[in-house]
N, C-alpha and C positions, 0 to 999 in steps of 0.2 A: 588494551588500547583505549585511550580516552575518546570522548565524543569529538573533540577537535581533530584528533588524529584520524578517526573514521571519516569525518567530513572532508579533510584534506585528501585522503585516499580516494574518496568518491569523486571529489571535484577535479582531481588530476587524472582520473582514469578515462581514456578516450572511448572506452566501450560503454560507459555509463551514459544513459540518455540525457539530453538537455532538459527534458521535463523533470526527471528526478533531481538533477542538480538544482534547478530553479525551485522545485518544491522544498528541498531542504533549506535553501536560503530563505524562502518565504516563511517556512515554519519556525525558523530561528527568531523571527520577529514577534512570535505569538507566545502566550503562556504555555509552558511545556506540557502541563497537564491537559489543557484544552487541545493542543496540537496532537498529543498522543491519542486522546479519545477520538478525534476526527480521523486519524490515520487508521485506527482499529476499525472504525465504521466503514471507511473506504475499502479496507482489506476484506471485510465481510461481504460487502456488496459486490466487489469484483470476484470474490470466491463464488458467489451465487451465479454471476454471469458466466464464469468459466465452466462451472458444472453444467449449466443449461446449454452452453455451446457444445461442450464435449458430448453431452447426452443427445444432442440433436433433436430434442423434443421439449415440449412444455411439461415440466414436472410440477407436482404439487409443491407448495411452499415448504411443507414439512419434510418431504423427501430431499429437496435441495438443501435445506438447512442441516439436515442430518449428515449430508455429505461434506458440507463446508465446515461444520463445527466438529 
């Protein structure tokens, strides 16, 4: 499946959040390498947040990163 086909599938899926649809459209206007790097950073930060919430406690940075990476 091409990028445009994936994009169409996401854009037309009613279960996909408005935020994700808008983010994809916004990222299309950026340099793809920069956009990819930013998305990877966002995924890492949200992964840390998820681990902290699931753990229900403050973990050391090293322990959190080992669970995310």
